[in-house]
Every structure is written in structure tokens, then in C-alpha cells.
C-alpha positions as CSV (number, residue, x, y, z in Angstrom):
1,M,-36.8,51.6,-145.4
2,P,-39.3,49.6,-143.7
3,W,-41.1,47.4,-145.5
4,L,-44.3,47.5,-143.6
5,S,-44.7,51.3,-144.4
6,L,-44.2,50.9,-148.0
7,L,-46.8,47.5,-147.7
8,S,-49.3,49.6,-146.7
9,Y,-47.9,52.1,-149.3
10,V,-49.2,49.7,-151.6
11,F,-52.3,49.0,-150.0
12,G,-53.6,53.0,-149.3
13,G,-51.8,52.7,-153.6
14,A,-54.9,50.3,-153.6
15,F,-57.5,52.1,-151.8
16,L,-57.4,55.5,-153.2
17,A,-57.4,53.5,-157.4
18,N,-60.3,52.1,-155.8
19,A,-62.0,54.6,-154.1
20,I,-62.1,56.8,-157.7
21,P,-64.6,54.8,-160.1
22,H,-67.5,54.1,-157.1
23,F,-67.5,58.3,-155.6
24,V,-67.4,58.9,-159.1
25,S,-70.0,56.9,-160.4
26,G,-71.9,57.8,-156.9
27,M,-71.5,61.5,-157.6
28,M,-73.3,61.1,-161.0
29,G,-76.2,59.2,-160.0
30,R,-75.1,55.7,-161.3
31,P,-75.2,52.1,-160.0
32,F,-71.5,50.6,-160.1
33,Q,-70.9,47.4,-158.5
34,S,-69.8,47.4,-155.3
35,P,-69.3,44.3,-152.7
36,F,-72.5,45.0,-151.1
37,A,-74.1,44.4,-154.1
38,K,-76.6,40.7,-154.5
39,P,-74.2,38.9,-155.7
40,S,-71.3,40.5,-154.4
41,G,-68.3,42.8,-156.7
42,Q,-71.8,42.1,-160.0
43,G,-75.1,43.1,-159.3
44,L,-74.7,47.5,-159.1
45,S,-75.3,49.3,-156.0
46,S,-77.1,52.9,-155.6
47,S,-75.6,55.7,-156.1
48,T,-75.7,56.4,-152.2
49,V,-74.1,53.3,-152.0
50,N,-71.6,53.8,-153.3
51,V,-70.5,57.6,-152.3
52,L,-69.5,55.8,-149.2
53,W,-68.0,53.2,-149.9
54,G,-65.4,55.7,-151.9
55,F,-65.3,57.5,-149.3
56,F,-64.6,54.6,-146.9
57,N,-62.3,54.4,-149.3
58,I,-60.6,58.0,-149.6
59,A,-60.5,57.3,-145.2
60,V,-58.9,53.6,-145.1
61,G,-56.3,55.0,-148.2
62,Y,-55.7,58.2,-146.2
63,V,-54.1,56.5,-143.3
64,L,-52.1,53.3,-144.5
65,V,-50.3,56.5,-146.7
66,C,-50.0,59.2,-143.8
67,R,-50.7,58.0,-141.6
68,V,-48.2,54.9,-141.7
69,G,-44.6,55.8,-141.7
70,D,-43.9,58.3,-143.4
71,F,-44.7,58.6,-147.2
72,D,-42.2,61.1,-149.1
73,L,-43.8,62.2,-152.2
74,K,-39.6,62.7,-152.9
75,S,-38.5,59.0,-152.3
76,T,-38.5,56.6,-154.7
77,G,-39.4,53.7,-153.1
78,D,-42.4,55.7,-151.7
79,I,-44.0,56.5,-154.7
80,V,-43.4,53.2,-156.6
81,A,-44.8,51.3,-153.9
82,F,-48.0,54.1,-154.0
83,G,-47.9,53.5,-157.9
84,A,-47.6,50.0,-157.8
85,G,-51.1,49.4,-155.3
86,G,-52.6,51.7,-157.5
87,L,-51.9,50.7,-160.9
88,L,-52.3,46.4,-159.5
89,I,-56.6,47.4,-158.1
90,A,-56.7,49.2,-161.8
91,L,-55.8,46.2,-164.0
92,F,-57.7,44.2,-161.4
93,S,-60.8,46.4,-161.0
94,A,-61.1,46.5,-165.8
95,R,-60.4,42.6,-166.4
96,H,-63.2,42.5,-163.4
97,F,-65.7,45.0,-164.2
98,G,-64.8,44.5,-168.8
99,R,-66.7,41.6,-168.1
100,F,-70.1,43.4,-167.3
101,H,-69.1,46.4,-169.3
102,G,-67.6,45.0,-172.4
103,G,-64.4,47.0,-171.9
104,N,-62.8,43.4,-171.8
105,Q,-63.5,43.0,-175.6
106,P,-61.2,43.5,-178.5
107,E,-60.7,47.1,-180.7
108,Q,-62.7,46.3,-183.7
109,P,-60.5,47.6,-187.0
């Protein structure tokens, strides 16, 4: 199992997971943070920008997972690498965007 393929699957999982909030927010007509906002990653971008950014993430994720190496859904190593990338970007996003949307606050009883 080549390590370069596994690294590609980690990044592919991250790109595909990152596509979800951008694409969904854009499709719902809601602005969302993106690298193109001012300031980058903090300000809001239009729904159209988010749909395009989400689609770009899907395309890059597809290339990294389906066109690099021989990704196999039945291979534990491939799935762990893919899932780790998705989980890492999800945790980073939760902490980063939680600052703006109140997601980092503890639950009130």
C-alpha cells in the first residue's frame, strides 16, 4: 500500500468533507465563510461563490480519491485514510467556524 496514495486519500477526504457546508449553504441561498471573503475565512461569501467553491472541492476530492492509486472501499487502510481526512477537516471547521456561529459554547442545562 503506497503511502503517497494514502496521503492522497487523506486530502481527498478533507476536500470532499469541506465541500459539504459550502455547497449546501450556497444551494440554500445562504452566505458562508470562504477563502475568498474579506477577511479570508472569516467574512461571508455569497451563495454563488460557495456553490462554486463547493463544486471545486468536489472535483479536487474526486481526483485525489478516484484518480490517484487504486482506492478500494473494501480496503481498511484506504477507508481509514479517507475518513481521517474528513474527520480532521470537520473538527478544524467546527472549532474555526464555531467562533462565528456560537458552536464553541458549552451546552446550557
